[in-house]
BALOBA-1460 file (C-alpha; in Angstrom, 3 decimals):
// residues 264
<rec num="1" residu="x" x="-11.753" y="-19.572" z="-5.047"/>
<rec num="2" residu="x" x="-13.624" y="-19.759" z="-1.731"/>
<rec num="3" residu="x" x="-17.408" y="-19.442" z="-1.696"/>
<rec num="4" residu="x" x="-19.607" y="-19.154" z="1.398"/>
<rec num="5" residu="x" x="-23.376" y="-19.089" z="0.971"/>
<rec num="6" residu="x" x="-25.777" y="-18.342" z="3.846"/>
<rec num="7" residu="x" x="-23.581" y="-20.031" z="6.449"/>
<rec num="8" residu="x" x="-25.205" y="-20.499" z="9.841"/>
<rec num="9" residu="x" x="-23.659" y="-21.862" z="13.018"/>
<rec num="10" residu="x" x="-25.375" y="-22.032" z="16.405"/>
<rec num="11" residu="x" x="-24.035" y="-23.037" z="19.797"/>
<rec num="12" residu="x" x="-27.118" y="-23.578" z="21.924"/>
<rec num="13" residu="x" x="-29.071" y="-20.326" z="21.845"/>
<rec num="14" residu="x" x="-26.068" y="-18.358" z="20.528"/>
<rec num="15" residu="x" x="-25.858" y="-17.688" z="16.809"/>
<rec num="16" residu="x" x="-22.134" y="-17.500" z="16.054"/>
<rec num="17" residu="x" x="-22.509" y="-17.147" z="12.274"/>
<rec num="18" residu="x" x="-25.708" y="-15.699" z="10.844"/>
<rec num="19" residu="x" x="-26.435" y="-16.283" z="7.113"/>
<rec num="20" residu="x" x="-22.948" y="-15.257" z="6.083"/>
<rec num="21" residu="x" x="-22.162" y="-15.111" z="2.354"/>
<rec num="22" residu="x" x="-18.970" y="-13.984" z="0.606"/>
<rec num="23" residu="x" x="-16.444" y="-14.878" z="-2.090"/>
<rec num="24" residu="x" x="-12.652" y="-14.913" z="-1.831"/>
<rec num="25" residu="x" x="-11.083" y="-14.571" z="-5.253"/>
<rec num="26" residu="x" x="-7.708" y="-15.874" z="-6.428"/>
<rec num="27" residu="x" x="-4.755" y="-13.593" z="-7.058"/>
<rec num="28" residu="x" x="-5.398" y="-11.393" z="-4.027"/>
<rec num="29" residu="x" x="-4.813" y="-11.347" z="-0.281"/>
<rec num="30" residu="x" x="-8.243" y="-11.073" z="1.342"/>
<rec num="31" residu="x" x="-8.319" y="-9.908" z="4.945"/>
<rec num="32" residu="x" x="-11.003" y="-11.267" z="7.264"/>
<rec num="33" residu="x" x="-11.773" y="-8.666" z="9.931"/>
<rec num="34" residu="x" x="-14.181" y="-8.338" z="12.813"/>
<rec num="35" residu="x" x="-14.315" y="-7.671" z="16.554"/>
<rec num="36" residu="x" x="-13.592" y="-10.472" z="19.004"/>
<rec num="37" residu="x" x="-16.422" y="-12.995" z="18.957"/>
<rec num="38" residu="x" x="-17.651" y="-11.970" z="15.512"/>
<rec num="39" residu="x" x="-17.479" y="-15.516" z="14.104"/>
<rec num="40" residu="x" x="-14.245" y="-15.358" z="12.099"/>
<rec num="41" residu="x" x="-12.634" y="-18.525" z="13.480"/>
<rec num="42" residu="x" x="-15.923" y="-20.443" z="13.398"/>
<rec num="43" residu="x" x="-16.366" y="-19.476" z="9.746"/>
<rec num="44" residu="x" x="-12.866" y="-20.661" z="8.860"/>
<rec num="45" residu="x" x="-13.485" y="-23.949" z="10.649"/>
<rec num="46" residu="x" x="-16.653" y="-24.480" z="8.631"/>
<rec num="47" residu="x" x="-14.808" y="-23.745" z="5.380"/>
<rec num="48" residu="x" x="-12.474" y="-26.701" z="5.964"/>
<rec num="49" residu="x" x="-14.980" y="-29.054" z="7.546"/>
<rec num="50" residu="x" x="-13.869" y="-28.868" z="11.179"/>
<rec num="51" residu="x" x="-17.294" y="-27.532" z="12.172"/>
<rec num="52" residu="x" x="-20.510" y="-28.584" z="10.480"/>
<rec num="53" residu="x" x="-22.731" y="-25.638" z="9.510"/>
<rec num="54" residu="x" x="-26.329" y="-25.625" z="10.736"/>
<rec num="55" residu="x" x="-27.274" y="-24.077" z="7.428"/>
<rec num="56" residu="x" x="-25.754" y="-22.887" z="4.195"/>
<rec num="57" residu="x" x="-22.871" y="-24.131" z="2.108"/>
<rec num="58" residu="x" x="-19.106" y="-23.640" z="1.805"/>
<rec num="59" residu="x" x="-17.039" y="-24.572" z="-1.241"/>
<rec num="60" residu="x" x="-13.397" y="-24.389" z="-2.242"/>
<rec num="61" residu="x" x="-12.723" y="-24.555" z="-5.946"/>
<rec num="62" residu="x" x="-16.372" y="-25.405" z="-6.462"/>
<rec num="63" residu="x" x="-16.361" y="-28.397" z="-4.095"/>
<rec num="64" residu="x" x="-16.915" y="-28.903" z="-0.364"/>
<rec num="65" residu="x" x="-13.709" y="-29.535" z="1.552"/>
<rec num="66" residu="x" x="-14.819" y="-33.116" z="2.233"/>
<rec num="67" residu="x" x="-14.862" y="-33.735" z="-1.523"/>
<rec num="68" residu="x" x="-11.211" y="-32.849" z="-2.074"/>
<rec num="69" residu="x" x="-9.051" y="-35.829" z="-3.040"/>
<rec num="70" residu="x" x="-5.763" y="-34.600" z="-1.563"/>
<rec num="71" residu="x" x="-6.712" y="-31.857" z="0.919"/>
<rec num="72" residu="x" x="-3.187" y="-30.636" z="1.781"/>
<rec num="73" residu="x" x="-2.350" y="-30.331" z="-1.889"/>
<rec num="74" residu="x" x="-5.375" y="-28.136" z="-2.545"/>
<rec num="75" residu="x" x="-5.939" y="-26.189" z="0.680"/>
<rec num="76" residu="x" x="-3.391" y="-25.121" z="3.281"/>
<rec num="77" residu="x" x="-4.762" y="-24.011" z="6.638"/>
<rec num="78" residu="x" x="-3.392" y="-22.576" z="9.869"/>
<rec num="79" residu="x" x="-6.144" y="-22.315" z="12.463"/>
<rec num="80" residu="x" x="-4.228" y="-23.095" z="15.659"/>
<rec num="81" residu="x" x="-0.556" y="-22.400" z="16.274"/>
<rec num="82" residu="x" x="0.251" y="-25.584" z="18.175"/>
<rec num="83" residu="x" x="-1.725" y="-28.228" z="16.313"/>
<rec num="84" residu="x" x="1.130" y="-30.736" z="16.262"/>
<rec num="85" residu="x" x="2.445" y="-33.604" z="18.382"/>
<rec num="86" residu="x" x="4.782" y="-31.869" z="20.861"/>
<rec num="87" residu="x" x="7.160" y="-34.831" z="21.092"/>
<rec num="88" residu="x" x="7.928" y="-34.783" z="17.362"/>
<rec num="89" residu="x" x="10.491" y="-32.627" z="15.680"/>
<rec num="90" residu="x" x="9.402" y="-30.066" z="13.097"/>
<rec num="91" residu="x" x="10.877" y="-32.258" z="10.356"/>
<rec num="92" residu="x" x="9.129" y="-35.403" z="11.630"/>
<rec num="93" residu="x" x="5.794" y="-33.587" z="11.876"/>
<rec num="94" residu="x" x="6.007" y="-32.349" z="8.287"/>
<rec num="95" residu="x" x="7.343" y="-35.669" z="7.002"/>
<rec num="96" residu="x" x="4.392" y="-37.585" z="8.445"/>
<rec num="97" residu="x" x="1.926" y="-35.210" z="6.810"/>
<rec num="98" residu="x" x="3.801" y="-35.371" z="3.504"/>
<rec num="99" residu="x" x="3.697" y="-39.171" z="3.487"/>
<rec num="100" residu="x" x="-0.050" y="-39.210" z="4.204"/>
<rec num="101" residu="x" x="-0.799" y="-36.886" z="1.298"/>
<rec num="102" residu="x" x="1.571" y="-38.209" z="-1.356"/>
<rec num="103" residu="x" x="3.889" y="-35.194" z="-1.112"/>
<rec num="104" residu="x" x="7.543" y="-35.620" z="-2.060"/>
<rec num="105" residu="x" x="9.982" y="-35.653" z="0.867"/>
<rec num="106" residu="x" x="12.071" y="-32.822" z="-0.581"/>
<rec num="107" residu="x" x="9.117" y="-30.502" z="-0.112"/>
<rec num="108" residu="x" x="9.588" y="-30.818" z="3.657"/>
<rec num="109" residu="x" x="13.044" y="-29.251" z="3.419"/>
<rec num="110" residu="x" x="11.758" y="-26.580" z="1.048"/>
<rec num="111" residu="x" x="9.054" y="-25.342" z="3.426"/>
<rec num="112" residu="x" x="11.370" y="-25.505" z="6.447"/>
<rec num="113" residu="x" x="13.688" y="-23.159" z="4.553"/>
<rec num="114" residu="x" x="10.799" y="-20.929" z="3.472"/>
<rec num="115" residu="x" x="9.712" y="-20.293" z="7.071"/>
<rec num="116" residu="x" x="13.234" y="-20.053" z="8.517"/>
<rec num="117" residu="x" x="13.200" y="-23.251" z="10.593"/>
<rec num="118" residu="x" x="16.133" y="-25.081" z="8.950"/>
<rec num="119" residu="x" x="18.315" y="-24.820" z="12.040"/>
<rec num="120" residu="x" x="15.505" y="-25.880" z="14.387"/>
<rec num="121" residu="x" x="14.123" y="-28.678" z="12.187"/>
<rec num="122" residu="x" x="15.441" y="-31.422" z="14.481"/>
<rec num="123" residu="x" x="14.136" y="-29.889" z="17.718"/>
<rec num="124" residu="x" x="11.091" y="-31.296" z="19.449"/>
<rec num="125" residu="x" x="8.138" y="-29.006" z="18.842"/>
<rec num="126" residu="x" x="7.440" y="-28.695" z="22.569"/>
<rec num="127" residu="x" x="10.570" y="-26.536" z="22.878"/>
<rec num="128" residu="x" x="9.356" y="-24.004" z="20.312"/>
<rec num="129" residu="x" x="8.421" y="-20.461" z="21.228"/>
<rec num="130" residu="x" x="4.985" y="-19.287" z="20.132"/>
<rec num="131" residu="x" x="6.543" y="-17.516" z="17.161"/>
<rec num="132" residu="x" x="8.392" y="-20.664" z="16.073"/>
<rec num="133" residu="x" x="5.171" y="-22.658" z="16.468"/>
<rec num="134" residu="x" x="3.453" y="-20.158" z="14.172"/>
<rec num="135" residu="x" x="6.194" y="-20.645" z="11.579"/>
<rec num="136" residu="x" x="5.757" y="-24.423" z="11.782"/>
<rec num="137" residu="x" x="2.017" y="-23.959" z="11.297"/>
<rec num="138" residu="x" x="2.669" y="-21.830" z="8.221"/>
<rec num="139" residu="x" x="5.074" y="-24.480" z="6.906"/>
<rec num="140" residu="x" x="2.322" y="-27.070" z="7.364"/>
<rec num="141" residu="x" x="-0.113" y="-24.904" z="5.393"/>
<rec num="142" residu="x" x="2.433" y="-24.532" z="2.580"/>
<rec num="143" residu="x" x="3.497" y="-28.189" z="2.530"/>
<rec num="144" residu="x" x="1.234" y="-29.335" z="-0.308"/>
<rec num="145" residu="x" x="1.966" y="-26.234" z="-2.431"/>
<rec num="146" residu="x" x="-1.789" y="-25.514" z="-2.382"/>
<rec num="147" residu="x" x="-3.699" y="-23.048" z="-4.490"/>
<rec num="148" residu="x" x="-5.810" y="-21.912" z="-1.517"/>
<rec num="149" residu="x" x="-4.555" y="-20.746" z="1.884"/>
<rec num="150" residu="x" x="-6.604" y="-20.021" z="5.024"/>
<rec num="151" residu="x" x="-4.680" y="-18.505" z="7.917"/>
<rec num="152" residu="x" x="-6.294" y="-17.498" z="11.218"/>
<rec num="153" residu="x" x="-4.299" y="-14.791" z="13.051"/>
<rec num="154" residu="x" x="-0.947" y="-15.925" z="11.574"/>
<rec num="155" residu="x" x="1.020" y="-12.912" z="12.872"/>
<rec num="156" residu="x" x="0.356" y="-13.806" z="16.528"/>
<rec num="157" residu="x" x="3.673" y="-14.381" z="18.264"/>
<rec num="158" residu="x" x="5.805" y="-13.076" z="15.403"/>
<rec num="159" residu="x" x="8.309" y="-10.281" z="15.987"/>
<rec num="160" residu="x" x="8.375" y="-7.227" z="13.653"/>
<rec num="161" residu="x" x="10.816" y="-8.946" z="11.277"/>
<rec num="162" residu="x" x="8.600" y="-12.015" z="11.208"/>
<rec num="163" residu="x" x="5.482" y="-9.948" z="10.521"/>
<rec num="164" residu="x" x="7.212" y="-8.223" z="7.619"/>
<rec num="165" residu="x" x="8.415" y="-11.594" z="6.280"/>
<rec num="166" residu="x" x="4.887" y="-13.018" z="6.434"/>
<rec num="167" residu="x" x="3.450" y="-9.950" z="4.720"/>
<rec num="168" residu="x" x="5.846" y="-10.345" z="1.810"/>
<rec num="169" residu="x" x="5.213" y="-14.113" z="1.654"/>
<rec num="170" residu="x" x="1.435" y="-13.724" z="1.499"/>
<rec num="171" residu="x" x="1.623" y="-11.068" z="-1.187"/>
<rec num="172" residu="x" x="4.026" y="-13.178" z="-3.260"/>
<rec num="173" residu="x" x="1.720" y="-16.210" z="-2.991"/>
<rec num="174" residu="x" x="-1.252" y="-14.138" z="-4.138"/>
<rec num="175" residu="x" x="0.821" y="-12.758" z="-7.016"/>
<rec num="176" residu="x" x="1.237" y="-16.360" z="-8.196"/>
<rec num="177" residu="x" x="-2.545" y="-16.586" z="-8.565"/>
<rec num="178" residu="x" x="-3.336" y="-18.316" z="-5.278"/>
<rec num="179" residu="x" x="-6.345" y="-17.574" z="-3.086"/>
<rec num="180" residu="x" x="-5.091" y="-16.172" z="0.250"/>
<rec num="181" residu="x" x="-7.637" y="-15.676" z="3.058"/>
<rec num="182" residu="x" x="-6.196" y="-14.348" z="6.311"/>
<rec num="183" residu="x" x="-7.836" y="-13.137" z="9.519"/>
<rec num="184" residu="x" x="-6.182" y="-10.638" z="11.800"/>
<rec num="185" residu="x" x="-6.965" y="-8.240" z="14.622"/>
<rec num="186" residu="x" x="-4.072" y="-5.991" z="13.526"/>
<rec num="187" residu="x" x="-5.867" y="-3.499" z="11.291"/>
<rec num="188" residu="x" x="-2.711" y="-1.572" z="10.454"/>
<rec num="189" residu="x" x="-1.070" y="-4.778" z="9.223"/>
<rec num="190" residu="x" x="-4.055" y="-5.615" z="7.031"/>
<rec num="191" residu="x" x="-3.731" y="-2.145" z="5.513"/>
<rec num="192" residu="x" x="-0.249" y="-3.164" z="4.321"/>
<rec num="193" residu="x" x="-0.986" y="-6.789" z="3.434"/>
<rec num="194" residu="x" x="-4.501" y="-7.176" z="2.047"/>
<rec num="195" residu="x" x="-6.092" y="-6.164" z="-1.242"/>
<rec num="196" residu="x" x="-9.688" y="-7.095" z="-0.422"/>
<rec num="197" residu="x" x="-11.534" y="-7.163" z="2.891"/>
<rec num="198" residu="x" x="-14.436" y="-9.098" z="4.354"/>
<rec num="199" residu="x" x="-15.698" y="-7.477" z="7.564"/>
<rec num="200" residu="x" x="-18.072" y="-9.272" z="9.910"/>
<rec num="201" residu="x" x="-19.797" y="-8.408" z="13.160"/>
<rec num="202" residu="x" x="-21.921" y="-10.631" z="15.387"/>
<rec num="203" residu="x" x="-21.716" y="-13.335" z="12.730"/>
<rec num="204" residu="x" x="-23.105" y="-11.147" z="9.941"/>
<rec num="205" residu="x" x="-21.468" y="-9.626" z="6.868"/>
<rec num="206" residu="x" x="-20.866" y="-5.910" z="7.338"/>
<rec num="207" residu="x" x="-18.847" y="-5.268" z="4.177"/>
<rec num="208" residu="x" x="-17.077" y="-6.975" z="1.309"/>
<rec num="209" residu="x" x="-14.849" y="-4.309" z="-0.158"/>
<rec num="210" residu="x" x="-11.247" y="-3.339" z="-0.871"/>
<rec num="211" residu="x" x="-8.690" y="-1.826" z="1.483"/>
<rec num="212" residu="x" x="-8.684" y="1.354" z="-0.623"/>
<rec num="213" residu="x" x="-12.481" y="1.708" z="-0.603"/>
<rec num="214" residu="x" x="-12.879" y="1.152" z="3.142"/>
<rec num="215" residu="x" x="-9.906" y="3.381" z="3.992"/>
<rec num="216" residu="x" x="-11.471" y="6.206" z="1.975"/>
<rec num="217" residu="x" x="-14.388" y="6.368" z="4.424"/>
<rec num="218" residu="x" x="-12.247" y="7.807" z="7.230"/>
<rec num="219" residu="x" x="-8.791" y="9.121" z="8.097"/>
<rec num="220" residu="x" x="-7.372" y="5.578" z="8.255"/>
<rec num="221" residu="x" x="-8.390" y="1.972" z="7.753"/>
<rec num="222" residu="x" x="-8.526" y="1.548" z="11.526"/>
<rec num="223" residu="x" x="-10.940" y="4.459" z="11.949"/>
<rec num="224" residu="x" x="-13.128" y="3.198" z="9.108"/>
<rec num="225" residu="x" x="-13.153" y="-0.312" z="10.607"/>
<rec num="226" residu="x" x="-14.105" y="0.986" z="14.064"/>
<rec num="227" residu="x" x="-16.930" y="3.063" z="12.623"/>
<rec num="228" residu="x" x="-18.229" y="0.129" z="10.592"/>
<rec num="229" residu="x" x="-18.158" y="-2.312" z="13.519"/>
<rec num="230" residu="x" x="-19.218" y="0.059" z="16.306"/>
<rec num="231" residu="x" x="-22.657" y="-1.524" z="16.552"/>
<rec num="232" residu="x" x="-21.208" y="-5.049" z="16.720"/>
<rec num="233" residu="x" x="-18.964" y="-4.666" z="19.777"/>
<rec num="234" residu="x" x="-20.289" y="-6.073" z="23.041"/>
<rec num="235" residu="x" x="-18.023" y="-4.004" z="25.307"/>
<rec num="236" residu="x" x="-16.997" y="-0.361" z="25.044"/>
<rec num="237" residu="x" x="-14.334" y="0.929" z="27.428"/>
<rec num="238" residu="x" x="-14.238" y="4.347" z="28.999"/>
<rec num="239" residu="x" x="-13.279" y="7.318" z="26.827"/>
<rec num="240" residu="x" x="-10.498" y="9.384" z="28.371"/>
<rec num="241" residu="x" x="-10.284" y="13.162" z="28.002"/>
<rec num="242" residu="x" x="-7.204" y="14.677" z="29.620"/>
<rec num="243" residu="x" x="-7.256" y="14.208" z="33.377"/>
<rec num="244" residu="x" x="-10.860" y="12.978" z="33.346"/>
<rec num="245" residu="x" x="-12.797" y="10.307" z="31.506"/>
<rec num="246" residu="x" x="-16.347" y="9.688" z="30.418"/>
<rec num="247" residu="x" x="-18.103" y="6.418" z="29.852"/>
<rec num="248" residu="x" x="-20.152" y="5.858" z="26.721"/>
<rec num="249" residu="x" x="-23.178" y="8.124" z="26.966"/>
<rec num="250" residu="x" x="-21.895" y="9.937" z="30.076"/>
<rec num="251" residu="x" x="-20.958" y="13.595" z="30.317"/>
<rec num="252" residu="x" x="-17.449" y="14.786" z="31.317"/>
<rec num="253" residu="x" x="-16.631" y="14.850" z="34.994"/>
<rec num="254" residu="x" x="-13.637" y="15.351" z="37.225"/>
<rec num="255" residu="x" x="-11.221" y="12.510" z="37.665"/>
<rec num="256" residu="x" x="-11.388" y="10.540" z="40.893"/>
<rec num="257" residu="x" x="-7.755" y="9.457" z="41.640"/>
<rec num="258" residu="x" x="-8.873" y="6.221" z="43.302"/>
<rec num="259" residu="x" x="-11.118" y="5.371" z="40.358"/>
<rec num="260" residu="x" x="-8.381" y="6.165" z="37.858"/>
<rec num="261" residu="x" x="-6.045" y="3.809" z="39.712"/>
<rec num="262" residu="x" x="-8.701" y="1.088" z="39.453"/>
<rec num="263" residu="x" x="-9.159" y="1.665" z="35.731"/>
<rec num="264" residu="x" x="-5.426" y="1.731" z="34.977"/>
């Protein structure tokens, strides 16, 4: 289980996370949603000790991340796609991590197979596409067979087959009783993947609910999400209506061809 209590993080005069509290329960996939700049990545970094909170407390399995004896065997995290030494092969990268955390060598081959990198295991990581780098990051998160997984935008760079594969993987891991916490900007994918949702805006909790409950508020999960976060978005684009458009708060007017070319 993941517990966040009154988390605060400031960068100068900017409050990135503002007294944020939530729980992520085992046995479910919990989606972490919010507009760009809402504090999702900062929150995940605080959960695993990469950023120190200015206030509040974060615990995994009842303990702070710093108190875990074998971190990779208890928590698997993917926060950046290319957080590996580019000159190493995928196998060498995973083997080094396994050795440092007392993980059996055969587990390296198991996770390479799980993420579909068996054939590329000997390649230097610098040659990987973004999608392959994402798969290596997921393999790293799975290496210790942890009970808790935190994944920040894991579908970035994956093709449709890869997105479907990841969806099935995350749901199968949750079905085994693991805690799966995953952020994404793809609302439609979260509708298919997640059971529970935590929605934030401007660093604050907007909702802790289920996919079914939030979806019931509007015609789709996307529409419900946009309505919930409308007051937490810093930029609103123009609204188009046929051949013309109107900015937020503006009345309809005729389209100016030169202006439309600029906006396109």
